[in-house]
C-alpha positions as CSV (number, residue, x, y, z in Angstrom):
1,M,113.5,71.7,95.2
2,P,109.7,72.3,95.7
3,P,108.6,76.1,96.6
4,W,106.8,75.3,99.5
5,L,110.2,73.2,101.1
6,L,112.7,76.2,100.1
7,G,110.0,78.9,101.8
8,S,110.2,76.2,105.0
9,L,113.7,76.3,105.1
10,C,114.1,80.0,104.7
11,C,112.0,80.5,107.8
12,V,114.1,77.9,109.8
13,L,116.9,80.1,108.7
14,A,115.3,83.7,109.5
15,A,114.3,81.8,112.8
16,R,117.5,80.7,113.8
17,A,119.0,84.5,112.3
18,A,116.4,86.2,115.1
19,L,116.5,83.6,117.9
20,G,120.9,84.1,117.8
21,G,120.3,87.9,117.2
22,G,118.5,87.8,120.3
23,S,121.1,85.8,122.2
24,W,123.7,88.5,120.6
25,G,121.6,91.4,121.8
26,E,121.2,90.3,125.5
27,K,124.9,89.7,125.7
28,E,125.2,93.5,124.2
29,E,122.2,94.7,127.0
30,E,124.2,93.4,129.9
31,K,127.0,95.4,129.0
32,L,125.6,98.7,128.6
33,I,125.3,100.9,131.7
34,R,122.5,103.0,131.3
35,V,123.0,106.1,133.6
36,L,120.4,108.5,134.5
37,V,122.0,112.2,134.7
38,L,119.4,114.3,136.8
39,L,120.5,118.0,137.0
40,P,119.1,121.4,136.5
41,R,119.8,123.0,133.2
42,D,119.9,126.6,134.6
43,D,122.7,128.1,134.8
44,A,122.1,129.8,138.0
45,Y,123.5,126.3,139.9
46,L,126.8,125.7,140.2
47,F,125.9,121.8,139.5
48,S,124.4,122.5,136.1
49,L,124.1,120.2,133.5
50,G,126.2,122.8,131.4
51,R,129.0,122.4,133.9
52,V,128.5,118.9,135.0
53,R,128.2,117.3,131.6
54,P,132.1,118.2,131.1
55,A,133.2,115.9,133.9
56,I,131.0,112.9,133.6
57,E,132.1,112.5,129.9
58,Y,135.7,112.9,131.1
59,A,135.7,110.4,133.6
60,V,134.1,107.4,131.3
61,R,136.6,108.5,128.2
62,S,138.9,108.2,130.8
63,L,137.8,104.7,131.7
64,R,137.4,103.9,128.1
65,E,141.1,104.9,127.2
66,S,142.9,103.5,130.0
67,G,141.6,100.1,129.7
68,A,141.4,99.4,132.6
69,G,138.5,101.0,135.0
70,L,135.3,98.7,133.1
71,P,135.5,95.1,132.4
72,P,135.7,94.0,129.1
73,G,133.4,95.2,126.5
74,Y,131.1,97.2,129.3
75,A,130.4,100.8,128.5
76,F,128.3,103.7,129.6
77,Q,125.3,105.2,127.8
78,L,124.4,108.6,129.4
79,T,120.9,109.8,129.5
80,Y,120.6,113.8,130.9
81,E,117.5,115.4,132.1
82,D,116.8,118.5,133.5
83,S,115.7,117.9,137.3
84,A,115.2,121.9,137.6
85,C,116.0,121.4,141.5
86,G,112.2,120.0,142.1
87,N,109.9,117.1,141.1
88,R,110.8,117.2,137.7
89,A,113.7,114.8,138.6
90,L,111.4,112.0,140.0
91,F,109.2,112.5,136.4
92,S,112.0,112.0,134.4
93,L,112.9,108.6,136.3
94,V,109.2,107.6,136.0
95,D,109.1,108.4,132.7
96,M,112.5,106.5,131.6
97,V,110.2,103.3,133.6
98,A,107.2,103.7,132.8
99,L,106.9,104.4,129.1
100,Q,109.9,103.9,127.9
101,R,110.8,100.8,129.4
102,R,114.2,101.5,130.2
103,R,115.5,100.8,133.8
104,P,118.6,102.9,134.6
105,D,121.4,101.1,136.2
106,L,122.8,104.0,138.0
107,L,121.4,107.3,139.0
108,L,123.8,110.8,139.2
109,G,122.0,113.5,141.1
110,P,120.1,115.2,141.9
111,V,121.7,117.6,144.2
112,C,119.2,119.5,145.6
113,E,117.6,118.3,148.9
114,Y,113.9,118.5,147.7
115,A,114.5,116.8,144.5
116,A,116.7,114.2,145.8
117,A,114.4,112.7,148.2
118,P,111.5,111.3,146.6
119,V,114.0,109.7,143.7
120,A,116.6,108.4,146.7
121,R,113.0,107.1,148.0
122,L,112.3,105.1,144.1
123,A,116.0,104.3,143.6
124,A,116.1,102.0,147.1
125,H,112.6,100.4,145.6
126,W,113.5,99.6,142.2
127,D,117.5,98.7,143.6
128,V,119.4,101.3,141.7
129,P,122.1,103.0,142.9
130,M,122.3,106.8,143.3
131,L,125.4,108.2,143.6
132,S,125.1,112.4,143.6
133,A,127.7,114.9,145.0
134,G,124.4,117.1,146.7
135,A,121.5,115.6,148.6
136,L,123.9,116.9,151.6
137,A,121.5,117.8,154.7
138,A,121.6,115.6,157.6
139,G,118.3,113.4,157.1
140,F,119.7,111.4,153.7
141,G,122.5,110.2,157.1
142,A,119.9,107.5,157.5
143,K,120.6,105.1,155.4
144,G,118.9,101.8,156.7
145,G,115.5,102.7,155.1
146,E,114.2,104.4,152.2
147,Y,117.7,106.3,151.5
148,S,119.4,103.1,151.2
149,H,120.9,103.4,148.1
150,L,122.0,106.5,148.1
151,T,126.2,107.1,148.4
152,R,127.0,111.2,148.9
153,V,130.8,111.4,147.2
154,A,130.8,115.2,148.3
155,P,131.1,115.9,152.3
156,A,127.8,116.0,153.5
157,Y,127.0,119.3,156.2
158,A,127.5,117.0,159.1
159,K,130.7,116.2,158.1
160,M,131.5,119.9,158.2
161,G,130.1,119.9,161.3
162,E,132.4,117.3,162.3
163,M,135.2,119.6,161.5
164,L,133.6,122.8,163.3
165,L,133.7,120.5,166.4
166,A,137.4,119.7,166.1
167,L,138.1,123.3,165.9
168,F,136.1,124.0,168.8
169,R,137.6,121.5,170.5
170,H,140.9,122.8,169.9
171,H,139.7,126.7,171.1
172,Q,138.1,124.6,173.9
173,W,134.8,126.4,172.9
174,N,131.3,124.7,174.0
175,R,129.0,127.8,172.7
176,A,127.9,128.6,169.8
177,T,125.5,131.0,168.0
178,L,124.1,129.7,164.3
179,L,123.5,133.0,162.2
180,Y,122.4,132.0,158.8
181,S,120.4,133.4,156.0
182,D,117.2,131.4,155.0
183,S,116.0,133.2,151.5
184,N,116.3,130.7,148.1
185,P,114.0,127.6,147.9
186,E,116.8,124.8,148.0
187,R,117.6,126.8,151.9
188,S,121.2,125.5,151.3
189,C,122.5,127.8,154.4
190,Y,119.7,126.0,156.3
191,F,120.6,122.5,155.8
192,A,124.1,123.6,156.2
193,M,123.2,124.5,159.8
194,E,121.2,122.2,160.3
195,G,124.1,119.6,159.6
196,V,126.7,122.0,162.6
197,H,123.6,121.6,164.7
198,V,123.2,118.1,164.9
199,V,126.9,117.4,165.7
200,F,126.6,120.5,168.5
201,Q,124.0,118.9,170.2
202,E,124.9,115.6,170.2
203,E,127.7,117.1,172.4
204,A,125.4,119.2,174.7
205,F,126.8,122.2,173.3
206,H,124.4,125.2,174.1
207,M,123.2,126.9,170.6
208,A,121.6,130.2,170.0
209,V,119.9,130.1,166.6
210,H,118.9,133.3,164.2
211,S,118.1,133.2,161.0
212,F,117.0,136.1,158.3
213,D,116.0,137.0,155.0
214,E,119.1,138.6,153.0
215,T,116.8,139.2,150.1
216,S,113.6,141.0,151.9
217,R,113.9,144.6,151.3
218,H,112.9,145.1,155.1
219,L,116.5,143.6,156.2
220,D,118.1,145.7,158.8
221,I,121.2,144.4,159.0
222,D,121.8,146.5,162.6
223,D,119.1,144.8,163.7
224,V,120.6,141.3,162.9
225,V,123.4,142.2,164.5
226,R,122.2,143.4,168.0
227,A,120.7,140.0,168.0
228,L,123.9,138.8,168.2
229,Q,124.8,140.4,170.9
230,T,122.0,138.1,172.9
231,G,123.7,135.2,171.8
232,E,127.0,133.4,172.2
233,R,130.5,135.1,171.5
234,V,131.4,132.1,168.5
235,V,129.0,132.9,165.5
236,I,129.1,130.5,162.8
237,M,127.4,132.4,159.6
238,C,126.2,131.4,156.2
239,A,125.1,133.8,153.4
240,S,126.4,135.0,150.6
241,G,129.4,136.9,150.7
242,D,128.2,140.5,150.2
243,T,125.6,140.1,153.4
244,I,128.7,138.5,155.3
245,R,130.9,141.5,154.5
246,N,127.6,143.9,155.9
247,I,127.4,142.2,158.7
248,M,131.1,142.4,159.8
249,L,130.9,145.6,158.8
250,A,127.9,146.3,161.7
251,A,129.4,144.3,164.0
252,H,133.2,146.3,163.9
253,R,131.0,150.0,164.0
254,Q,129.0,148.1,166.9
255,G,132.4,147.5,169.3
256,M,132.1,143.4,168.7
257,T,135.7,143.1,166.7
258,N,138.1,143.9,169.6
259,G,138.4,140.3,171.2
260,D,135.3,139.7,172.2
261,Y,133.4,137.6,169.8
262,A,134.8,135.3,166.9
263,F,133.0,135.2,163.8
264,F,133.4,132.1,161.1
265,N,131.8,132.1,157.7
266,I,130.6,128.6,155.8
267,E,131.9,129.4,152.3
268,L,132.1,125.7,150.7
269,F,131.0,125.9,147.3
270,N,132.9,128.9,145.9
271,S,136.0,127.6,148.0
272,S,138.6,129.0,145.6
273,S,136.5,132.8,145.6
274,Y,137.7,132.8,148.8
275,G,141.3,133.7,150.6
276,N,143.2,137.1,150.0
277,G,141.0,139.9,149.2
278,S,137.4,138.9,149.9
279,W,137.3,141.7,152.2
280,R,137.6,143.8,148.9
281,R,135.2,145.6,147.0
282,G,136.8,148.7,145.7
283,D,133.9,151.1,147.8
284,K,135.0,153.2,150.4
285,H,134.4,150.6,153.2
286,D,137.1,148.3,152.3
287,L,139.4,149.8,155.3
288,E,137.1,149.3,157.6
289,A,136.2,145.8,156.2
290,K,139.7,144.6,156.2
291,K,139.8,146.1,160.2
292,A,136.4,143.7,160.5
293,Y,137.6,141.0,158.8
294,S,140.6,140.1,161.0
295,Y,138.1,138.4,163.3
296,L,136.4,136.8,160.6
297,Q,137.5,133.2,159.5
298,T,136.0,130.9,156.7
299,V,135.7,127.9,156.5
300,T,136.0,126.2,153.1
301,L,137.0,122.7,151.0
302,L,140.7,121.4,151.4
303,R,141.7,121.8,147.7
304,T,144.5,119.5,146.7
305,V,145.9,119.8,143.7
306,K,147.9,117.1,141.6
307,P,149.0,117.0,137.7
308,E,146.3,115.3,136.2
309,F,143.8,118.0,138.0
310,E,145.2,120.6,136.0
311,K,144.4,118.2,132.7
312,F,140.8,118.0,133.9
313,S,141.0,121.7,134.9
314,L,141.7,122.6,131.7
315,E,139.4,120.8,129.5
316,V,136.4,121.5,131.7
317,K,136.9,125.3,131.6
318,S,136.8,124.9,128.1
319,S,133.5,123.4,127.3
320,V,132.2,125.4,129.7
321,Q,133.2,128.6,128.3
322,K,131.8,127.3,124.8
323,Q,128.6,127.4,126.4
324,G,129.4,131.3,127.1
325,L,130.2,130.5,130.8
326,H,132.9,132.4,132.2
327,E,133.6,132.1,136.1
328,D,136.5,131.4,138.9
329,D,136.2,128.2,139.5
330,Y,135.0,125.7,137.0
331,A,136.1,122.6,138.8
332,N,133.8,123.3,141.9
333,M,133.1,120.3,144.5
334,F,130.1,119.4,142.3
335,V,132.0,119.0,139.2
336,E,134.7,117.4,140.8
337,G,132.2,115.3,142.7
338,F,130.3,113.9,139.6
339,H,133.9,112.8,138.1
340,D,134.4,110.8,141.2
341,A,131.1,109.3,141.0
342,I,132.1,107.5,137.8
343,L,135.3,106.0,138.8
344,L,133.7,104.7,142.1
345,Y,130.7,102.8,140.3
346,A,133.2,101.4,138.0
347,L,135.2,99.9,141.0
348,A,132.2,98.9,142.8
349,L,130.8,97.4,139.7
350,Q,134.4,95.1,139.2
351,E,133.7,93.7,142.6
352,V,130.2,92.4,142.1
353,L,131.0,90.9,138.8
354,K,133.9,89.7,140.9
355,I,131.7,87.7,143.1
356,G,129.4,86.8,140.6
357,F,127.0,89.4,140.0
358,S,125.9,91.9,137.7
359,K,124.5,95.4,137.4
360,K,121.2,94.6,138.1
361,D,122.2,93.6,141.4
362,G,121.8,97.2,143.2
363,E,122.3,96.8,146.7
364,K,125.3,94.6,146.3
365,I,127.0,97.9,143.9
366,V,125.8,99.9,146.7
367,Q,127.7,98.2,149.5
368,Q,131.1,98.1,147.3
369,T,130.7,102.1,147.1
370,R,131.4,101.9,150.7
371,N,134.3,102.0,153.4
372,R,136.5,102.3,150.0
373,T,139.1,104.6,149.3
374,Y,140.4,105.2,145.9
375,E,141.9,107.6,144.0
376,G,139.5,111.1,142.7
377,I,140.7,113.5,140.4
378,A,141.8,115.8,142.7
379,G,143.0,113.6,145.3
380,Q,142.1,110.4,147.8
381,V,138.5,110.4,148.5
382,S,137.6,108.0,151.2
383,I,133.9,106.8,151.8
384,D,132.9,105.5,155.3
385,A,130.5,102.7,156.1
386,N,127.3,104.8,155.7
387,G,128.2,105.8,152.2
388,D,129.2,109.6,152.5
389,R,132.5,110.8,151.9
390,Y,135.2,112.0,154.8
391,G,135.5,115.8,154.3
392,D,138.5,117.4,154.2
393,F,138.3,121.2,155.1
394,S,140.7,124.4,155.4
395,V,140.2,127.6,157.5
396,I,141.2,130.8,156.2
397,G,141.8,133.7,158.2
398,M,144.0,136.9,158.0
399,T,147.3,136.9,159.2
400,D,148.3,140.2,158.0
401,P,145.7,142.9,158.9
402,E,147.8,146.0,158.1
403,A,147.9,144.4,154.1
404,G,144.7,142.7,154.5
405,T,146.6,139.3,153.5
406,Q,144.4,136.0,154.0
407,E,145.2,132.7,154.0
408,V,144.9,129.0,154.8
409,I,145.9,128.7,158.6
410,G,144.9,125.3,159.8
411,D,143.3,122.3,158.0
412,Y,141.1,119.3,159.2
413,F,141.3,115.9,157.6
414,G,137.8,114.2,158.0
415,K,138.8,110.2,157.8
416,E,141.6,110.8,160.7
417,G,139.3,113.7,162.8
418,R,142.3,115.9,163.2
419,F,142.4,119.5,162.9
420,E,146.1,120.9,162.5
421,I,147.2,124.7,162.3
422,R,149.8,125.3,159.5
423,P,153.2,125.5,160.5
424,N,155.0,129.2,159.6
425,V,151.5,130.7,159.6
426,K,151.0,134.0,161.8
427,Y,147.6,132.8,163.7
428,P,145.3,135.9,163.3
429,W,144.1,135.6,166.8
430,S,146.7,135.9,169.3
431,H,149.0,133.0,171.2
432,G,147.5,130.9,168.4
433,R,143.9,130.4,170.8
434,L,141.0,132.3,170.9
435,R,139.9,132.0,174.9
436,L,136.4,133.5,175.5
437,D,135.5,134.9,178.6
438,E,131.7,132.8,178.4
439,S,130.5,133.9,181.4
440,R,131.2,137.8,180.8
441,V,128.9,139.8,179.6
442,S,130.1,142.9,178.3
443,E,128.1,146.4,176.7
444,H,128.7,146.7,173.2
445,T,128.3,150.6,172.1
446,N,128.7,152.3,168.7
447,N,131.4,154.9,169.8
448,T,133.8,155.2,173.0
449,P,132.5,156.5,175.9
450,C,131.8,159.8,176.4
451,K,132.6,161.6,179.7
452,S,131.0,164.5,179.3
453,C,127.8,163.0,179.1
454,G,126.7,163.4,182.6
455,L,126.3,160.4,184.0
456,G,127.5,159.8,187.5
457,E,129.4,156.4,188.5
458,S,126.7,154.9,190.2
459,A,124.2,155.8,187.8
460,V,126.2,154.0,185.2
461,T,126.7,150.9,187.7
462,G,122.4,151.0,188.0
463,I,122.6,151.1,184.4
464,V,124.8,148.1,184.0
465,V,123.1,146.1,186.6
466,G,119.9,146.7,185.0
467,A,120.9,145.8,182.0
468,L,121.9,142.5,183.4
469,L,118.9,141.8,184.8
470,G,116.9,142.6,182.0
471,A,118.7,140.0,179.9
472,G,119.0,137.3,182.4
473,L,115.2,137.6,182.6
474,L,114.9,137.7,178.6
475,M,117.1,134.7,178.6
476,A,115.1,132.9,181.5
477,F,111.9,133.5,179.8
478,Y,113.4,132.5,176.5
479,F,114.2,129.1,177.7
480,F,111.3,128.6,179.4
481,R,109.0,129.1,176.7
482,K,111.0,127.2,174.2
483,K,111.5,124.3,177.0
484,Y,115.1,123.8,176.0
485,R,114.6,122.9,172.5
486,I,115.3,125.2,169.4
487,T,112.9,126.3,167.0
488,I,113.9,127.8,163.6
489,E,111.6,130.8,162.8
490,R,109.2,129.5,160.0
491,R,109.0,132.1,156.9
492,T,105.5,134.4,156.9
493,Q,102.2,133.4,155.3
494,Q,102.7,135.4,152.4
495,E,106.1,133.9,151.8
496,D,104.8,130.6,152.0
497,C,102.3,131.5,149.8
498,N,104.6,132.1,147.3
499,M,106.5,129.0,147.9
500,G,102.9,126.9,146.9
501,K,100.7,124.9,148.5
502,H,103.0,121.9,148.1
503,R,105.3,123.6,150.9
504,Q,104.7,121.2,153.4
505,L,104.8,118.0,151.4
506,R,108.4,119.3,150.3
507,E,109.0,119.9,154.0
508,D,108.3,116.4,155.3
509,S,109.9,114.9,152.1
510,I,113.5,115.1,154.2
511,R,112.3,115.1,157.8
512,S,114.5,117.1,159.0
513,H,116.3,116.9,162.4
514,F,117.0,120.6,162.8
515,S,112.5,121.3,162.4
516,A,111.6,118.5,164.6
517,A,111.3,120.7,167.2
């Protein structure tokens, strides 16, 4: 054979091989699901990569081993990037697409609201499904436009607001004071209270709102508690466990734990650490705290456990401990949520493939994640038509004031919108319901009345009447000045400087209902 003919033949064979290889490569590419995980590396966050990564990989491994979770030949390719709970999440997504020329098929995270907002907008623009156990603020509930591709696999704060609404209806209340700490950059308590505020506002509930910075050295808890006395008698609080305890101690000393007030504490993320003994610190105030906590109830996520969850929890615990992390709750809401997000995507992808679409049809996949109930690692997971998970919550209260025993006294089932008091549980407030006389204003003093103070009955009456008139004038001025709209106190200019010059842009990125006034 002439050399030139042999060379030509080799070129033809090489070209055919290349074409064949390309076809095979394209088929492999079609079945490779690129997942970009955007979570912080900083282990100060309960949803850090170190905590969540074992759960995601457990879900991927379970799908692969079962052989039924994914269509034949499909596989996940996981890429983990540090979101830093800020703009780095957006930069990582842009870099992956613009520099590496690889568009992800699925985004997991971010959790922090200010990191999630721009990523969600870009996901909608690029038609990429975004599943997160975060982005819980009420602003993300508007899925018609810029957040159209976001599905939340953990209960949003508004779902917690719906739970509190059911609780208030049970007690026949329609007034509340919202008290929260606004001290961290993520503003988790701010957004939690926003969710409650949005739901209560729709029902035309009367609300007073107070915020404080629990990290400030100038914080006076007694002043915070005195401010509560000008508001409503049912107080919903969100702050750290130690700050809640200090508030309850101050309220007890000011005579607010005798039946005139009801206190609720929001604790969603570390639910397993709340319950029996959360008032106890081993200090000289324990006895006082135990008495104060008899009028405090804690709202947390309802925890259900099935056999598979135990295995999952132990494996996650083992992986996290190898990284030097030791804590009470290894399988928290975020860990469970991102595990279940992988399962949800696999189910949605299967449905999309059945009707002739592909993994690149992000909008179709997002539609299949909604209006769906499936089995998660800890129990059933139900996503509503808006792409938000229904929330099941529990209320923890003190059932034995003498021993200080706290246990779950009631549960709320989000999909049914039903609140139930648990049977065979001694309800901490008499007759099963606490009915507050909301039309009555009572005085609160640090001590019992002194009979030898030299004030006659008329003088005392005059003081009371004067106080009532003064309070009425102050409240009238307050509502007139606010024009019946609630405004959340902003941080001082010095705090704004500490947050940096981009603070306003970050505020606007959420478009919060709570701060619209």
